[in-house]
Structure formats: C-alpha cells, structure tokens
MDTraj code that builds the backbone (N, CA, C; nanometers):
import mdtraj as md
import numpy as np

residues = "UNK UNK UNK UNK UNK UNK UNK UNK UNK UNK UNK UNK UNK UNK UNK UNK UNK UNK UNK UNK UNK UNK UNK UNK UNK UNK UNK UNK UNK UNK UNK UNK UNK UNK UNK UNK UNK UNK UNK UNK UNK UNK UNK UNK UNK UNK UNK UNK UNK UNK UNK UNK UNK UNK UNK UNK UNK UNK UNK UNK UNK UNK UNK UNK UNK UNK UNK UNK UNK UNK UNK UNK UNK UNK UNK UNK UNK UNK UNK UNK UNK UNK UNK UNK UNK UNK UNK UNK UNK UNK UNK UNK UNK UNK UNK UNK UNK UNK UNK UNK UNK UNK UNK UNK UNK UNK UNK UNK UNK UNK UNK UNK UNK UNK UNK UNK UNK UNK UNK UNK UNK UNK UNK UNK UNK UNK UNK UNK UNK UNK UNK UNK UNK UNK UNK UNK UNK UNK UNK UNK UNK UNK UNK UNK UNK UNK UNK UNK UNK UNK UNK UNK UNK UNK UNK UNK UNK UNK UNK UNK UNK UNK UNK UNK UNK UNK UNK UNK UNK UNK UNK UNK UNK UNK UNK UNK UNK UNK UNK UNK UNK UNK".split()
xyz = np.array([
    [4.2705, -4.6409, -8.2828],
    [4.2845, -4.5647, -8.4169],
    [4.3566, -4.6335, -8.5345],
    [4.2791, -4.6294, -8.6635],
    [4.3339, -4.7185, -8.7894],
    [4.4057, -4.6046, -8.8720],
    [4.4908, -4.7084, -8.9668],
    [4.5564, -4.6300, -9.0352],
    [4.5036, -4.5210, -9.1205],
    [4.3918, -4.5528, -9.1504],
    [4.2947, -4.4425, -9.2522],
    [4.2967, -4.3154, -9.1629],
    [4.2844, -4.3306, -9.0313],
    [4.2713, -4.2096, -8.9783],
    [4.3949, -4.0952, -8.9841],
    [4.5077, -4.1845, -8.9605],
    [4.6465, -4.1276, -8.9654],
    [4.6312, -4.0375, -9.0984],
    [4.5980, -4.1166, -9.1894],
    [4.5849, -4.0600, -9.3426],
    [4.5030, -3.9363, -9.3561],
    [4.3850, -3.9588, -9.2921],
    [4.3074, -3.8365, -9.2689],
    [4.3611, -3.7200, -9.2360],
    [4.4174, -3.7240, -9.1190],
    [4.5048, -3.6149, -9.0426],
    [4.6061, -3.5528, -9.1327],
    [4.6979, -3.6481, -9.1831],
    [4.7817, -3.5647, -9.2744],
    [4.7465, -3.4972, -9.4001],
    [4.6114, -3.5615, -9.4544],
    [4.5897, -3.4665, -9.5825],
    [4.5054, -3.3429, -9.5408],
    [4.4317, -3.3363, -9.4302],
    [4.3954, -3.2282, -9.3624],
    [4.5053, -3.1081, -9.3256],
    [4.5930, -3.1708, -9.2822],
    [4.7030, -3.0824, -9.2209],
    [4.7806, -3.0217, -9.3771],
    [4.8040, -3.1203, -9.4674],
    [4.8387, -3.0531, -9.5952],
    [4.7520, -2.9520, -9.6585],
    [4.6322, -2.9529, -9.6463],
    [4.5436, -2.8703, -9.6821],
    [4.5568, -2.7208, -9.6097],
    [4.5748, -2.7361, -9.4648],
    [4.5847, -2.6252, -9.3533],
    [4.7274, -2.5553, -9.4180],
    [4.8180, -2.6297, -9.4543],
    [4.9611, -2.5672, -9.4737],
    [4.9370, -2.5020, -9.6333],
    [4.8463, -2.5506, -9.7130],
    [4.8544, -2.4789, -9.8199],
    [4.7505, -2.3413, -9.8475],
    [4.6822, -2.3137, -9.7130],
    [4.6249, -2.1941, -9.6793],
    [4.7644, -2.0762, -9.6678],
    [4.8671, -2.1182, -9.5797],
    [4.9798, -2.0131, -9.5726],
    [5.0038, -1.9964, -9.7225],
    [5.0183, -2.0861, -9.8459],
    [5.0908, -2.0731, -9.9625],
    [4.9857, -1.9731, -10.0299],
    [4.8584, -2.0047, -10.0205],
    [4.7779, -1.9248, -10.0803],
    [4.7923, -1.7923, -10.0536],
    [4.8026, -1.7587, -9.9306],
    [4.8145, -1.6098, -9.8829],
    [4.9530, -1.5738, -9.9682],
    [5.0396, -1.6375, -9.9888],
    [5.1597, -1.5701, -10.0627],
    [5.1190, -1.5079, -10.2020],
    [5.0447, -1.6396, -10.2487],
    [4.9749, -1.6144, -10.4158],
    [4.9140, -1.5117, -10.3878],
    [4.8132, -1.4652, -10.2878],
    [4.7469, -1.3454, -10.2950],
    [4.8234, -1.2115, -10.2971],
    [4.9264, -1.1982, -10.2357],
    [5.0105, -1.1008, -10.2533],
    [5.0310, -1.0992, -10.3786],
    [5.1012, -1.2209, -10.4550],
    [5.1239, -1.1798, -10.6015],
    [5.0295, -1.1467, -10.6970],
    [4.9153, -1.2148, -10.6508],
    [4.7712, -1.1622, -10.7288],
    [4.7636, -1.0144, -10.7314],
    [4.7596, -0.9530, -10.5964],
    [4.7206, -0.8258, -10.5770],
    [4.8534, -0.7188, -10.6707],
    [4.9744, -0.7758, -10.6523],
    [5.0745, -0.6849, -10.7332],
    [5.0369, -0.7143, -10.8833],
    [5.0233, -0.8183, -10.9527],
    [5.0129, -0.8405, -11.0761],
    [4.8620, -0.7540, -11.1352],
    [4.7812, -0.7726, -11.0348],
    [4.6522, -0.6884, -11.0761],
    [4.6682, -0.5385, -11.0912],
    [4.7798, -0.5052, -10.9791],
    [4.7964, -0.3487, -10.9887],
    [4.8748, -0.3051, -11.1001],
    [4.9680, -0.4017, -11.1185],
    [5.0445, -0.3558, -11.2805],
    [4.9632, -0.3727, -11.3753],
    [4.8785, -0.4714, -11.3860],
    [4.7947, -0.4843, -11.5010],
    [4.6882, -0.3352, -11.5172],
    [4.6723, -0.3010, -11.3902],
    [4.5798, -0.1876, -11.3977],
    [4.6636, -0.0691, -11.4261],
    [4.8008, -0.0400, -11.3832],
    [4.8713, 0.0511, -11.4396],
    [4.8870, 0.0686, -11.5739],
    [4.9035, -0.0711, -11.6331],
    [4.9089, -0.0875, -11.7847],
    [4.8010, -0.0397, -11.8478],
    [4.6974, -0.0864, -11.8158],
    [4.5772, -0.0158, -11.8706],
    [4.5853, 0.1333, -11.8888],
    [4.5953, 0.2181, -11.7639],
    [4.5983, 0.3396, -11.7697],
    [4.7125, 0.3968, -11.8195],
    [4.8218, 0.3431, -11.8357],
    [4.9254, 0.4116, -11.9119],
    [5.0217, 0.3192, -11.9648],
    [4.9557, 0.2820, -12.0971],
    [5.0474, 0.1758, -12.1705],
    [5.1795, 0.1692, -12.2205],
    [5.2075, 0.3230, -12.2241],
    [5.3919, 0.3293, -12.2458],
    [5.4720, 0.2853, -12.1319],
    [5.4101, 0.2851, -12.0078],
    [5.4886, 0.2300, -11.8872],
    [5.5684, 0.1363, -11.8839],
    [5.5130, 0.0181, -11.9553],
    [5.5754, -0.0998, -11.9762],
    [5.6078, -0.1267, -12.1000],
    [5.6070, -0.0681, -12.2040],
    [5.6575, -0.0747, -12.3323],
    [5.5550, -0.1574, -12.4002],
    [5.5866, -0.2438, -12.4935],
    [5.4899, -0.3614, -12.5581],
    [5.4719, -0.4504, -12.4859],
    [5.4945, -0.4760, -12.3551],
    [5.4928, -0.6264, -12.2915],
    [5.3668, -0.6102, -12.2057],
    [5.2566, -0.7125, -12.2579],
    [5.1182, -0.7183, -12.2177],
    [5.1524, -0.8215, -12.0659],
    [5.0708, -0.7399, -11.9657],
    [5.0692, -0.7890, -11.8379],
    [4.9614, -0.8887, -11.8262],
    [4.8835, -0.9105, -11.9292],
    [4.7782, -0.9988, -11.9027],
    [4.7822, -1.1229, -11.8968],
    [4.8919, -1.1979, -11.9872],
    [4.9042, -1.3449, -11.9487],
    [4.9561, -1.3893, -11.8127],
    [5.0586, -1.2783, -11.7650],
    [5.0940, -1.2837, -11.6203],
    [4.9714, -1.2769, -11.5256],
    [4.9008, -1.2040, -11.5433],
    [4.7846, -1.1779, -11.4315],
    [4.7058, -1.3260, -11.4319],
    [4.6690, -1.3492, -11.5565],
    [4.5725, -1.4714, -11.5629],
    [4.6528, -1.5812, -11.5255],
    [4.7900, -1.6003, -11.5197],
    [4.8510, -1.7251, -11.4792],
    [4.8615, -1.7210, -11.3528],
    [4.8979, -1.6182, -11.2604],
    [4.8902, -1.5766, -11.1439],
    [4.7505, -1.5976, -11.0595],
    [4.6647, -1.5547, -11.1593],
    [4.5182, -1.5674, -11.0959],
    [4.4621, -1.7403, -11.0815],
    [4.5043, -1.7972, -11.2034],
    [4.4746, -1.9476, -11.2235],
    [4.5493, -2.0304, -11.1271],
    [4.6499, -1.9832, -11.1108],
    [4.7454, -2.0586, -10.9903],
    [4.6971, -2.0425, -10.8524],
    [4.6325, -1.9048, -10.8430],
    [4.5969, -1.8803, -10.6745],
    [4.4484, -1.9848, -10.7067],
    [4.3689, -1.9653, -10.8143],
    [4.2348, -2.0407, -10.7628],
    [4.2625, -2.1996, -10.7679],
    [4.3559, -2.2297, -10.8500],
    [4.4071, -2.3722, -10.8469],
    [4.4222, -2.4391, -10.7011],
    [4.5159, -2.3640, -10.6354],
    [4.5712, -2.3667, -10.5194],
    [4.4566, -2.3720, -10.3729],
    [4.3553, -2.2906, -10.4299],
    [4.2479, -2.2606, -10.3218],
    [4.1640, -2.3723, -10.3239],
    [4.1231, -2.4327, -10.4449],
    [4.0281, -2.5440, -10.5029],
    [4.0813, -2.6744, -10.4386],
    [4.2319, -2.6745, -10.4463],
    [4.3251, -2.8026, -10.3784],
    [4.3335, -2.8038, -10.2315],
    [4.3279, -2.6616, -10.1902],
    [4.3448, -2.6834, -10.0416],
    [4.1875, -2.7127, -9.9922],
    [4.0652, -2.6427, -10.0253],
    [3.9173, -2.6770, -10.0249],
    [3.8980, -2.8215, -10.0340],
    [3.9559, -2.8879, -10.1279],
    [3.9207, -3.0480, -10.1493],
    [3.9819, -3.1322, -10.0492],
    [4.1395, -3.0892, -10.0068],
    [4.2092, -3.1348, -9.9034],
    [4.1467, -3.1527, -9.7617],
    [4.0550, -3.0130, -9.7347],
    [4.0146, -2.9750, -9.6112],
    [3.9092, -3.0471, -9.6046],
    [3.7983, -3.0312, -9.7059],
    [3.6575, -3.0864, -9.6939],
    [3.6130, -3.1774, -9.7369],
    [3.7169, -3.2452, -9.8176],
    [3.6562, -3.4085, -9.8737],
    [3.7945, -3.4904, -9.8153],
    [3.8301, -3.4850, -9.6955],
    [3.9516, -3.5866, -9.6535],
    [3.9325, -3.7220, -9.6556],
    [3.8082, -3.7444, -9.6001],
    [3.7451, -3.8633, -9.6081],
    [3.7713, -3.9478, -9.7643],
    [3.6995, -3.8849, -9.8383],
    [3.7078, -3.9385, -9.9709],
    [3.8547, -3.9549, -10.0334],
    [3.9285, -3.8750, -10.0108],
    [4.0738, -3.8779, -10.0667],
    [4.1424, -3.9860, -9.9733],
    [4.1149, -4.0022, -9.8537],
    [4.1678, -4.1218, -9.8159],
    [4.1119, -4.2577, -9.8460],
    [4.0048, -4.2389, -9.8811],
    [3.9561, -4.3735, -9.9245],
    [4.0330, -4.4159, -10.0603],
    [4.0461, -4.2972, -10.1269],
    [4.1119, -4.3223, -10.2752],
    [4.2351, -4.3924, -10.2505],
    [4.3330, -4.3272, -10.1596],
    [4.4894, -4.3823, -10.1473],
    [4.4945, -4.4859, -10.0636],
    [4.4056, -4.4955, -9.9604],
    [4.4229, -4.6386, -9.8965],
    [4.4188, -4.7723, -9.9656],
    [4.4889, -4.8713, -9.8756],
    [4.4683, -5.0072, -9.9261],
    [4.3485, -5.0414, -9.8225],
    [4.3070, -5.1575, -9.8783],
    [4.1895, -5.2346, -9.8037],
    [4.2442, -5.2701, -9.6472],
    [4.3620, -5.2760, -9.6342],
    [4.3952, -5.3347, -9.5079],
    [4.4483, -5.2121, -9.3978],
    [4.4250, -5.1044, -9.4699],
    [4.4329, -4.9619, -9.4060],
    [4.3347, -4.9194, -9.3194],
    [4.2069, -4.9943, -9.3618],
    [4.1099, -4.9673, -9.2925],
    [4.0622, -5.0358, -9.1809],
    [4.1556, -5.1422, -9.1590],
    [4.1302, -5.2485, -9.0322],
    [4.2710, -5.2487, -8.9512],
    [4.3724, -5.2063, -8.9889],
    [4.4971, -5.2060, -8.9313],
    [4.5149, -5.0804, -8.8312],
    [4.5226, -5.1599, -8.6901],
    [4.5026, -5.0266, -8.5671],
    [4.6428, -4.9942, -8.5411],
    [4.6596, -4.8805, -8.5154],
    [4.8056, -4.8175, -8.4982],
    [4.7970, -4.7370, -8.3581],
    [4.8759, -4.7318, -8.3027],
    [4.8723, -4.6332, -8.1625],
    [4.9490, -4.5338, -8.1489],
    [4.9340, -4.4004, -8.1516],
    [5.0080, -4.2805, -8.1701],
    [5.0235, -4.2299, -8.0378],
    [5.0952, -4.1310, -7.9863],
    [5.1077, -4.0836, -7.8939],
    [4.9830, -3.9939, -7.8379],
    [4.8981, -3.9712, -7.9050],
    [4.7798, -3.8747, -7.8848],
    [4.6748, -3.9034, -7.9849],
    [4.5801, -3.8422, -7.9435],
    [4.4310, -3.8630, -8.0085],
    [4.4278, -3.7605, -8.1385],
    [4.3292, -3.7737, -8.2066],
    [4.3291, -3.6804, -8.3506],
    [4.3061, -3.5597, -8.2953],
    [4.2200, -3.5118, -8.1871],
    [4.1962, -3.3847, -8.1693],
    [4.3479, -3.2986, -8.1055],
    [4.4163, -3.4096, -8.0486],
    [4.5568, -3.3436, -7.9866],
    [4.6471, -3.3060, -8.1080],
    [4.6611, -3.4198, -8.1885],
    [4.7380, -3.3935, -8.3137],
    [4.7299, -3.2679, -8.3952],
    [4.5953, -3.2645, -8.4082],
    [4.5448, -3.1354, -8.4613],
    [4.5855, -2.9966, -8.4281],
    [4.5737, -3.0180, -8.2715],
    [4.5874, -2.8835, -8.1892],
    [4.7491, -2.8667, -8.2078],
    [4.8343, -2.9607, -8.1826],
    [4.9715, -2.9559, -8.2012],
    [4.9927, -2.8898, -8.3465],
    [4.9464, -2.9320, -8.4713],
    [4.9588, -2.9063, -8.5934],
    [4.9512, -2.7689, -8.6245],
    [4.8326, -2.7396, -8.5552],
    [4.8024, -2.5777, -8.5522],
    [4.8671, -2.5018, -8.4982],
    [4.9391, -2.5004, -8.3767],
    [5.0236, -2.4115, -8.3093],
    [5.1260, -2.4398, -8.4088],
    [5.1925, -2.5559, -8.4515],
    [5.3049, -2.5333, -8.5391],
    [5.3111, -2.4316, -8.6515],
    [5.1804, -2.4891, -8.7064],
    [5.1504, -2.4203, -8.8503],
    [5.1669, -2.2603, -8.8300],
    [5.1098, -2.1890, -8.7232],
    [5.1075, -2.0854, -8.6670],
    [5.2562, -2.0282, -8.6448],
    [5.3194, -2.0899, -8.5734],
    [5.4378, -2.0281, -8.5592],
    [5.5580, -2.0405, -8.6689],
    [5.5324, -2.1240, -8.7537],
    [5.5894, -2.1668, -8.8766],
    [5.5680, -2.0191, -8.9582],
    [5.4311, -1.9959, -8.9533],
    [5.4068, -1.8681, -9.0536],
    [5.4131, -1.7436, -9.0047],
    [5.4581, -1.7138, -8.8680],
    [5.4793, -1.6411, -8.8004],
    [5.6349, -1.5787, -8.8009],
    [5.6950, -1.7022, -8.7989],
    [5.8558, -1.7044, -8.7974],
    [5.8869, -1.6857, -8.9453],
    [5.8113, -1.7278, -9.0453],
    [5.8667, -1.7062, -9.1549],
    [5.8344, -1.5684, -9.2113],
    [5.7261, -1.5108, -9.1812],
    [5.7063, -1.3798, -9.2285],
    [5.7468, -1.2399, -9.1430],
    [5.7475, -1.2553, -9.0189],
    [5.7527, -1.1805, -8.9140],
    [5.8913, -1.0950, -8.9746],
    [6.0305, -1.1410, -9.0048],
    [6.1588, -1.0907, -9.0466],
    [6.1244, -0.9708, -9.1450],
    [6.0952, -1.0385, -9.2310],
    [6.0493, -0.9656, -9.3973],
    [5.9576, -0.8420, -9.3404],
    [5.8390, -0.8467, -9.2895],
    [5.7389, -0.7784, -9.2348],
    [5.8028, -0.6451, -9.1657],
    [5.8653, -0.6690, -9.0754],
    [5.9290, -0.5924, -8.9845],
    [6.0210, -0.5006, -9.0649],
    [6.1144, -0.5495, -9.1486],
    [6.1986, -0.4866, -9.2221],
    [6.1064, -0.3592, -9.3377],
    [6.0245, -0.4313, -9.4102],
    [5.9646, -0.3510, -9.5280],
    [5.8688, -0.2523, -9.4319],
    [5.8113, -0.2978, -9.3003],
    [5.7213, -0.1714, -9.2185],
    [5.8041, -0.0911, -9.1755],
    [5.9455, -0.1023, -9.1494],
    [6.0421, 0.0112, -9.1131],
    [6.0748, 0.0938, -9.2441],
    [6.0851, 0.0208, -9.3523],
    [6.1315, 0.0973, -9.4882],
    [6.0082, 0.2053, -9.5128],
    [5.8811, 0.1381, -9.4984],
    [5.7785, 0.2134, -9.5525],
    [5.7350, 0.3240, -9.4532],
    [5.7757, 0.3031, -9.3485],
    [5.7387, 0.4213, -9.2191],
    [5.8682, 0.5260, -9.2565],
    [5.9671, 0.5014, -9.2970],
    [6.0935, 0.6038, -9.3115],
    [6.0414, 0.6596, -9.4307],
    [5.9867, 0.6038, -9.5564],
    [5.9629, 0.6785, -9.6637],
    [5.8424, 0.7768, -9.6577],
    [5.7253, 0.6965, -9.5865],
    [5.6120, 0.8015, -9.5399],
    [5.6729, 0.9173, -9.4542],
    [5.7447, 0.8961, -9.3719],
    [5.8148, 1.0243, -9.2566],
    [5.9069, 1.1521, -9.3577],
    [5.9700, 1.0726, -9.4877],
    [6.0491, 1.1494, -9.5559],
    [5.9609, 1.2211, -9.6778],
    [5.8315, 1.1871, -9.6685],
    [5.7512, 1.2362, -9.7795],
    [5.7804, 1.1881, -9.9183],
    [5.8573, 1.0603, -9.9106],
    [5.8879, 0.9768, -10.0390],
    [5.7635, 0.8926, -10.0866],
    [5.7564, 0.8599, -10.2321],
    [5.6873, 0.7816, -10.2796],
    [5.6836, 0.6392, -10.2140],
    [5.5514, 0.5480, -10.2001],
    [5.5789, 0.4178, -10.1675],
    [5.5417, 0.3401, -10.2878],
    [5.6008, 0.2171, -10.3032],
    [5.5162, 0.1227, -10.4132],
    [5.3948, 0.0687, -10.3634],
    [5.3333, 0.0314, -10.4789],
    [5.2145, -0.0543, -10.4734],
    [5.2517, -0.1840, -10.3960],
    [5.3519, -0.2734, -10.4500],
    [5.4262, -0.3852, -10.4176],
    [5.4330, -0.3749, -10.2648],
    [5.4948, -0.2816, -10.2149],
    [5.5385, -0.2610, -10.0667],
    [5.4133, -0.2758, -9.9909],
    [5.3256, -0.1754, -10.0322],
    [5.1617, -0.1960, -9.9675],
    [5.1262, -0.3361, -9.9584],
    [5.1107, -0.4140, -10.0628],
    [5.0536, -0.5359, -10.0735],
    [5.1560, -0.6175, -9.9959],
    [5.2716, -0.6098, -10.0001],
    [5.3601, -0.7252, -9.9113],
    [5.2880, -0.6785, -9.7820],
    [5.3224, -0.5742, -9.7611],
    [5.2839, -0.5162, -9.5751],
    [5.1483, -0.6119, -9.5418],
    [4.9991, -0.5496, -9.6242],
    [4.9081, -0.5895, -9.6096],
    [4.9166, -0.7862, -9.5906],
    [4.9409, -0.8281, -9.7188],
    [4.9647, -0.9663, -9.7049],
    [5.0289, -1.0221, -9.5958],
    [5.1652, -0.9658, -9.5669],
    [5.2166, -1.0239, -9.4346],
    [5.1517, -1.0184, -9.2811],
    [5.0858, -0.8737, -9.2912],
    [5.0101, -0.8788, -9.1916],
    [4.9062, -0.9731, -9.1814],
    [4.8283, -1.0081, -9.2748],
    [4.7249, -1.1283, -9.2635],
    [4.7815, -1.2337, -9.2291],
    [4.9103, -1.2717, -9.2872],
    [4.9601, -1.4169, -9.2664],
    [5.0001, -1.4114, -9.1038],
    [5.0370, -1.2977, -9.0782],
    [5.0702, -1.3110, -8.9116],
    [4.9384, -1.3092, -8.8388],
    [4.8607, -1.2334, -8.8653],
    [4.7029, -1.2532, -8.7827],
    [4.6846, -1.3960, -8.8037],
    [4.6767, -1.4742, -8.9015],
    [4.6136, -1.5946, -8.9473],
    [4.7190, -1.6965, -8.8420],
    [4.8582, -1.6316, -8.8380],
    [4.9364, -1.7425, -8.7836],
    [4.8723, -1.6912, -8.6183],
    [4.8619, -1.6049, -8.5610],
    [4.8117, -1.5916, -8.4324],
    [4.6760, -1.6372, -8.4198],
    [4.5930, -1.6306, -8.5199],
    [4.4346, -1.6929, -8.4721],
    [4.4780, -1.8489, -8.4855],
    [4.5630, -1.9196, -8.5513],
    [4.5846, -2.0547, -8.5429],
    [4.6418, -2.0953, -8.4310],
    [4.7331, -2.0419, -8.3572],
    [4.7736, -2.0504, -8.2187],
    [4.6762, -2.0533, -8.1133],
    [4.6196, -1.9313, -8.1005],
    [4.5319, -1.8560, -7.9936],
    [4.3885, -1.9733, -8.0288],
    [4.3258, -1.9967, -8.1349],
    [4.2418, -2.0629, -8.1084],
    [4.2576, -2.2119, -8.1776],
    [4.3618, -2.2719, -8.1408],
    [4.4176, -2.4000, -8.2076],
    [4.3099, -2.5047, -8.1145],
    [4.2450, -2.4846, -8.0139],
    [4.1557, -2.5731, -7.9598],
    [4.0343, -2.6189, -8.0095],
    [3.9682, -2.4737, -8.0344],
    [3.8540, -2.4354, -8.1280],
    [3.8644, -2.5052, -8.2658],
    [3.9688, -2.4664, -8.3325],
    [3.9824, -2.5295, -8.4579],
    [4.0003, -2.6718, -8.4691],
    [4.0569, -2.7101, -8.3679],
    [4.0840, -2.8869, -8.3759],
    [3.9268, -2.9397, -8.3216],
    [3.8459, -2.8803, -8.2630],
    [3.7299, -2.9246, -8.2382],
    [3.6510, -2.9387, -8.3891],
    [3.6716, -2.8406, -8.4504],
    [3.5854, -2.8272, -8.5778],
    [3.6596, -2.9246, -8.6699],
    [3.7663, -2.9271, -8.6662],
    [3.8097, -3.0635, -8.7823],
    [3.7860, -3.1935, -8.7479],
    [3.7728, -3.2401, -8.6147],
    [3.7532, -3.3512, -8.5503],
    [3.5865, -3.3831, -8.5271],
    [3.5164, -3.2779, -8.5908],
    [3.3722, -3.3266, -8.6068],
    [3.3292, -3.4388, -8.6597],
    [3.2543, -3.5154, -8.6580],
    [3.1842, -3.6383, -8.7216],
    [3.0622, -3.5786, -8.7783],
    [3.0357, -3.6673, -8.8978],
    [2.9088, -3.5832, -8.9620],
    [2.8020, -3.6535, -8.9340],
    [2.8312, -3.7699, -8.8910],
    [2.7194, -3.8659, -8.8566],
    [2.6952, -3.8589, -8.6843],
    [2.5906, -3.8386, -8.6389],
    [2.5937, -3.8192, -8.4823],
    [2.6193, -3.9462, -8.4273],
    [2.6018, -4.1034, -8.4724],
    [2.6326, -4.1797, -8.3872],
    [2.7924, -4.2524, -8.4154],
    [2.8815, -4.1514, -8.4856],
    [3.0272, -4.1909, -8.5149],
    [3.0719, -4.1208, -8.3885],
    [3.1624, -4.1848, -8.2970],
    [3.2407, -4.1425, -8.2115],
    [3.3487, -4.0448, -8.2184],
    [3.3585, -3.9609, -8.1412],
    [3.4726, -3.8646, -8.1714],
    [3.6143, -3.8910, -8.1046],
    [3.7383, -3.9081, -8.1371],
    [3.8316, -3.9734, -8.0756],
    [3.9034, -3.8700, -8.0052],
])
top = md.Topology()
chain = top.add_chain()
for i, resn in enumerate(residues, 1):
    res = top.add_residue(resn, chain, resSeq=i)
    for name in ("N", "CA", "C"):
        top.add_atom(name, md.element.get_by_symbol(name[0]), res)
traj = md.Trajectory(xyz[None], top)
C-alpha cells in the first residue's frame, strides 16, 4: 500500500463523519424552517425579529457541509493527488489491515459513535414526549424535529454497523477494471 492510499482512506472517512454532522444540521434546518413559517403565519409572535437570515444561514451551512462531504467521498483521488507530495505516490507503507478492512472498522466505529452520542438525549426526549402526549399537553415542533433527526441518526448508525462489509465493498471499488482491489 502506498502513502497516497492512506490519505485516500482518511479523506473518505472524514467525508463519512461529516454525514453525521449533516444530520445535526438537518435538525437545525427543520427547526428554523418551522420557526420561519410560524413567523410568516403569525408575525407578532417574534416581535420585529426577522427569522429569514437565520434560516438562510442555516440552509447555506447545510448545503455547504453536504457539498463538502460529497466532494470528500466521491472525489477522494483528486483531493489526495492535490495534497500529496511526489514521494507519497511511491513510498510503500505497511498497515495492520487492507483498505477494505480499515473501511469496515471505521464504519462500525462511526456507527457506534453516532449511536452512543445520540441515544441518551433521544431516550430522554422520547420519554418527555410520551409523557406530554399521555397528559394531553402540547408538544413543540423542536422536540418533534429532534426526535425525528435523532431517530434517523440512530438508524444510520445501525445501518453503518450492520452493513459495514457491503459499504466497505462499495468504497473500495475501483473505477477501472484492470486496477486491482486491495
């Protein structure tokens, strides 16, 4: 394995981790969109504070992170070529595992981290939501958005763990048929 291969692995893993951050941004985008629509329907609710700039900034941040993540995942070779020195294309390195195995381990760890960081707040908010619904108390749009995006994050974490082998096969595919898979 060459040094550039290690750079490619690291870049792709960073892109995959950004997907977890994008999911948090999605929750913020849903919340600010909800607040913005409430302001349009009931302008006196927020006084003279215009929610549009906040929604636009959140939306632009979401789009920027999505684009960056896509570039890191799908244009890995080009990025690695830009940041590598000439000798990185030639220097051999030895790792404990091949590329596919490193991706599998990374996906499992990414899934576990996502679940571990999301689950406690999800359980707490779900318990509160159930209590409010049972007591016929109103629930907030933020809580619903939080539960929805947290559920999606937990689902993606589980998918990353369960299908890590299949995803690592996809990530290690070569574009040219004559290029060997490591």
